C-alpha positions as a printed Julia matrix, in Angstrom:
173×3 Matrix{Float64}:
 -63.87  57.54  -189.24
 -66.32  59.15  -191.58
 -70.19  58.24  -191.89
 -69.71  56.08  -194.68
 -67.24  53.59  -193.08
 -68.9   53.94  -189.76
 -72.04  52.33  -191.22
 -70.58  50.84  -193.97
 -72.83  52.26  -196.53
 -73.62  51.06  -199.9
 -75.86  53.0   -202.14
 -76.95  53.13  -205.93
 -79.45  55.23  -207.66
 -82.54  53.56  -206.51
 -81.2   51.99  -203.22
 -79.22  52.67  -199.87
 -78.11  50.35  -197.36
 -76.35  50.51  -194.21
 -75.06  48.29  -191.3
 -76.31  50.24  -188.09
 -74.42  48.42  -185.47
 -71.35  48.31  -187.34
 -70.14  51.37  -185.11
 -70.76  49.6   -181.86
 -67.96  46.71  -182.87
 -65.37  48.66  -180.96
 -67.3   48.81  -177.71
 -67.69  45.15  -178.26
 -64.06  44.45  -178.07
 -63.85  46.57  -175.05
 -66.58  44.62  -173.46
 -64.49  41.18  -174.09
 -61.43  42.91  -172.46
 -63.79  43.21  -169.4
 -65.1   39.62  -169.63
 -61.16  38.66  -169.48
 -60.73  40.95  -166.56
 -63.72  39.32  -164.86
 -62.45  35.87  -165.61
 -58.65  36.94  -164.01
 -60.5   38.48  -161.23
 -62.53  34.98  -160.76
 -59.31  33.1   -160.97
 -57.19  35.17  -158.55
 -60.13  35.37  -155.83
 -61.53  31.81  -156.43
 -60.55  30.55  -152.81
 -61.68  33.43  -151.31
 -65.38  33.46  -152.89
 -68.04  30.9   -151.6
 -69.3   28.21  -154.24
 -72.47  30.17  -154.87
 -70.77  33.3   -155.65
 -68.39  31.59  -158.06
 -71.31  30.24  -159.69
 -73.15  33.63  -160.2
 -69.91  35.38  -161.43
 -69.27  32.2   -163.84
 -73.06  32.44  -165.22
 -72.6   36.1   -165.57
 -69.15  35.78  -167.58
 -70.7   33.1   -169.98
 -74.05  35.14  -170.67
 -71.49  38.0   -171.51
 -69.23  36.08  -173.76
 -72.42  34.78  -175.51
 -73.58  38.38  -175.69
 -70.23  39.32  -177.32
 -70.3   36.53  -179.69
 -73.87  37.4   -181.09
 -72.62  41.29  -181.39
 -69.39  40.28  -183.34
 -70.9   37.61  -185.57
 -74.54  38.62  -186.06
 -75.85  41.89  -184.85
 -72.71  43.98  -186.51
 -73.73  42.13  -189.84
 -77.24  43.08  -190.07
 -78.15  45.38  -193.18
 -81.11  47.38  -193.9
 -81.57  47.9   -197.51
 -84.37  50.96  -198.65
 -85.19  50.02  -202.18
 -87.17  52.57  -204.05
 -87.49  50.7   -207.36
 -89.13  47.83  -205.5
 -90.79  50.11  -202.66
 -89.27  47.74  -200.11
 -87.08  47.94  -196.86
 -85.01  44.65  -196.6
 -83.08  43.11  -193.68
 -80.1   40.99  -194.31
 -78.41  39.0   -191.39
 -76.08  36.16  -191.37
 -78.97  33.97  -189.91
 -81.71  35.07  -192.52
 -81.13  35.94  -195.88
 -82.7   38.97  -197.63
 -86.07  39.37  -196.26
 -88.73  42.47  -197.15
 -89.61  44.05  -193.56
 -92.09  46.44  -194.87
 -92.83  48.9   -198.06
 -90.56  51.85  -198.17
 -93.45  54.3   -198.66
 -94.87  52.94  -195.12
 -91.78  53.3   -193.45
 -91.44  55.84  -190.64
 -88.06  56.79  -188.79
 -88.33  58.04  -185.05
 -86.44  58.57  -182.12
 -86.58  55.82  -179.31
 -85.03  56.1   -175.98
 -83.6   53.73  -173.49
 -81.38  54.07  -170.16
 -80.04  57.69  -170.84
 -79.39  57.54  -174.74
 -81.4   57.25  -177.51
 -81.31  56.04  -181.18
 -83.32  56.19  -184.24
 -85.56  53.27  -185.25
 -87.64  52.36  -188.17
 -91.13  51.03  -188.23
 -94.24  50.85  -190.35
 -96.58  53.75  -189.91
 -99.34  51.88  -188.11
 -97.45  49.62  -185.95
 -94.18  51.46  -185.34
 -94.2   51.17  -181.51
 -95.0   47.42  -181.7
 -92.29  46.22  -184.34
 -89.59  48.46  -184.81
 -85.68  47.98  -185.81
 -82.76  49.91  -184.62
 -81.05  51.94  -187.57
 -78.63  53.81  -185.66
 -75.97  53.99  -182.79
 -76.84  55.19  -179.47
 -76.48  58.81  -179.26
 -76.46  60.83  -175.89
 -75.17  64.16  -174.5
 -71.84  65.55  -175.6
 -69.94  67.47  -178.37
 -68.69  63.93  -179.94
 -72.3   62.5   -179.99
 -74.04  65.72  -181.33
 -71.21  65.52  -184.46
 -72.21  62.07  -185.06
 -76.06  62.69  -184.83
 -75.51  65.85  -187.27
 -73.62  63.54  -189.7
 -76.36  60.82  -189.47
 -79.2   63.18  -189.99
 -77.4   65.02  -192.56
 -76.25  62.19  -194.63
 -78.24  58.96  -193.81
 -81.49  60.53  -193.23
 -81.63  62.83  -195.95
 -80.84  59.91  -198.58
 -83.55  57.67  -196.73
 -85.97  60.71  -197.26
 -85.24  61.2   -200.77
 -85.66  57.22  -201.68
 -89.13  57.64  -199.83
 -90.04  60.42  -202.06
 -88.9   58.5   -205.15
 -90.77  55.52  -203.91
 -94.01  57.47  -203.32
 -93.87  59.29  -207.0
 -93.06  55.8   -208.44
 -96.22  54.19  -206.92
 -98.57  57.26  -207.9
 -97.23  57.12  -211.44
């Protein structure tokens, strides 16, 4: 899958948009398979487990199911649009219509790490560590991850950088 399909990229002369979590959709389906296996295991060992353990496992399965539904219905449909003409970064999701989250010339992209992997995040220059948005899939060590990272940096980050330059030049004129 190429980078355009992986992030559902749409671009015009003055804007660039992507769905950063669309690439994790395949992992979500595996997550559902794990939930189904947990339900089957719970049913198979129902009589062997104590009532407390059945409740604990049931609560975890319900939580994981809600997490799966959130990923499928909401998270993978979140779109970030970088608009140089309006000097704005917009966030669109199924729950919230198009909302301006920051000025494009104030946006900074940085690396954020968590639990052995890392991803690119977007934040405003003075508050990037307080409020930020995940704009890439998670990367780790390995050849495939390095290839996805190179494609992301050489295509997406370059396009966003050019739009930021255009926004800065439009503001100065």
